[in-house]
C-alpha atoms as one frame of an Amber mdcrd trajectory, in Angstrom:
protein
  -3.918 -12.424   8.409  -0.963 -10.453   7.068  -1.404  -6.810   6.200   0.171
  -5.677   2.975   1.716  -2.250   3.020   1.270  -0.372  -0.230   3.544   2.444
  -1.243   1.772   5.308  -2.927   3.622   6.467  -6.049   4.611  10.129  -6.097
   2.171  12.475  -7.826   3.649  14.719 -10.536   2.159  17.872 -11.995   3.504
  19.420 -15.203   2.651  22.882 -16.521   3.781  23.549 -20.091   1.910  25.346
 -22.864   3.268  22.969 -25.525   1.004  19.888 -25.861   3.850  17.884 -27.438
   6.066  18.514 -24.395   3.217  17.494 -22.085   2.625  14.253 -23.949   6.333
  13.370 -24.155   6.859  14.016 -20.437   3.732  12.103 -19.444   4.697   9.063
 -21.528   8.223   9.078 -20.112   7.566   9.841 -16.446   4.308   8.006 -15.719
   5.997   4.610 -16.155   9.294   5.459 -14.506   8.461   7.960 -11.742   4.734
   8.269 -11.072   1.380   9.483 -12.410   1.646  12.813 -14.250  -1.146  15.352
 -14.603  -0.503  17.862 -17.385  -1.714  21.455 -17.576  -1.354  23.896 -20.473
  -2.576  27.181 -19.002  -0.891  29.056 -16.132  -4.314  29.948 -14.683  -4.920
  26.232 -14.024  -1.872  25.812 -11.784  -3.030  27.044  -8.380  -6.431  25.261
  -8.465  -4.642  22.049  -9.496  -2.108  22.506  -6.682  -4.936  22.735  -4.144
  -6.778  19.734  -5.577  -3.883  17.363  -6.345  -1.207  18.329  -3.807   1.572
  16.969  -6.046   4.908  15.756  -4.716   6.780  17.182  -7.709   5.957  20.096
  -9.988   7.639  20.465 -13.371   7.110  24.120 -14.252   7.806  25.720 -17.616
   9.138  29.259 -17.310   7.818  30.706 -20.573   4.251  30.721 -21.845   3.035
  31.999 -25.186   4.867  32.549 -28.465   7.988  34.683 -28.344   8.267  34.715
 -24.548  11.745  33.931 -23.292  12.335  36.131 -20.224  10.874  33.587 -17.779
   9.088  36.228 -15.708   5.667  34.577 -15.864   7.141  31.267 -14.724   9.095
  32.960 -11.923   5.892  34.590 -10.649   4.196  31.180 -10.653   7.200  29.703
  -8.826   6.898  32.417  -6.161   3.179  31.632  -5.723   3.864  27.896  -5.398
   6.716  28.399  -2.920   4.414  30.594  -0.781   2.064  27.641  -0.229   2.109
  26.075   3.265   3.567  22.786   1.968   4.982  23.397  -1.519   6.053  20.477
  -3.683   9.566  20.019  -4.980   9.827  22.145  -8.124  11.886  21.509 -11.243
  11.722  24.438 -13.643  11.849  23.756 -17.366  12.874  26.041 -20.181  13.860
  25.786 -23.813  16.209  28.694 -23.262  19.378  27.516 -21.501  19.855  30.787
 -19.627  22.059  30.186 -16.592  21.087  33.489 -14.946  17.383  32.581 -15.209
  18.051  29.113 -13.777  20.027  30.608 -10.878  17.144  33.009 -10.216  14.697
  30.100 -10.125  16.927  28.112  -7.743  17.269  31.153  -5.473  13.470  31.412
  -5.398  13.096  27.819  -4.256  13.295  25.552  -7.311  15.182  22.339  -6.605
  16.878  22.386 -10.023  16.131  23.070 -13.668  15.803  21.143 -16.914  16.494
  22.447 -20.396  14.292  21.338 -23.269  14.748  19.180 -25.185  15.827  16.951
 -22.323  17.709  13.687 -22.196  15.143  11.061 -21.107  17.409   9.184 -18.685
  18.641  12.448 -17.161  15.091  13.763 -16.644  13.953  10.533 -14.969  17.042
  10.536 -12.724  16.568  14.210 -11.827  12.909  13.639 -10.901  13.837  10.634
  -8.769  16.623  12.585  -7.030  14.310  15.523  -6.373  11.705  13.230  -4.852
  14.327  11.401  -2.771  15.497  14.762  -1.425  12.008  15.440  -0.097  11.880
  12.137   1.734  15.394  12.511   3.137  14.056  14.586   6.039  11.637  11.887
   7.144  12.901   9.687   9.959  11.500   6.588   8.272  13.296   7.383   5.027
  16.596   8.265   6.683  17.690   4.644   6.887  16.656   4.059   3.263  18.710
   7.075   2.221  21.788   5.452   3.757  21.254   2.461   1.457  20.971   4.724
  -1.604  23.761   4.104  -4.116  26.388   6.830  -4.492  25.705   9.487  -7.084
  27.446   9.056 -10.418  30.340  11.307 -11.364  28.151  13.024 -13.960  25.535
  13.855 -11.311  28.225  15.097  -8.924  29.822  17.234 -11.655  26.452  18.752
 -12.581  25.754  19.535  -8.921  29.197  21.131  -8.502  28.638  23.272 -11.602
  25.224  24.402 -10.383  26.598  25.166  -6.929  29.500  27.204  -8.318  27.272
  29.181 -10.702  24.779  29.762  -7.891  27.530  30.866  -5.453  28.903  33.237
  -8.104  25.401  34.679  -8.672  25.525  33.728 -12.350  28.970  35.246 -12.992
  30.550  32.524 -15.126  34.072  33.971 -14.885  33.880  33.785 -11.098  32.337
  30.301 -11.205  35.163  29.108 -13.471  37.725  30.593 -11.066  36.094  28.849
  -8.079  36.172  25.536  -9.931  39.752  26.006 -11.118  38.693  25.913 -14.762
  39.156  28.188 -17.730  35.974  29.861 -18.979  36.135  27.712 -22.117  36.345
  24.521 -20.027  33.394  25.685 -17.892  31.324  26.403 -21.016  32.092  22.919
 -22.369  30.986  21.310 -19.092  27.842  23.439 -18.877  26.980  22.472 -22.445
  27.677  18.783 -21.690  25.110  18.853 -18.875  22.545  20.893 -20.794  23.107
  23.910 -18.591
């Protein structure tokens, strides 16, 4: 008798106070990435983390009307990253604030997504984040070698994020490191939703 090996799909958890965002993300990601559990209240996050042990957390940075400083989301990110085995975290915000995104990355987020997102880009980012987690596993190392090369757009986005991160959010310095004018850097950041 042959045994059939089943691969468990990755578990995703999404915290966003906007029910429309939750529904849109669930409909998009559950078919293309894995099952998505949605939460609307920040107080639900840590109990859900303990119960579900998700592979990927999509975390909004602002909760409640008029909030745009991201501080509540950053505190939640700190709490998640303090867990013994934290999931990969993608932070989400409707406010494309590079300094806030850099802060989140410095605190342990894998990357960030601006809302509204491009569907194909969000799916690809989730898949890349999950692949990054498995890259350390010996069993997945050989599969990672077979992974297709990243597209130029993905490489450009990564280079932009790295330069902005290395320059601690100083866009003039990031532009200098990349050999671009500030205007050219702004155009590229806008192109990638950064």
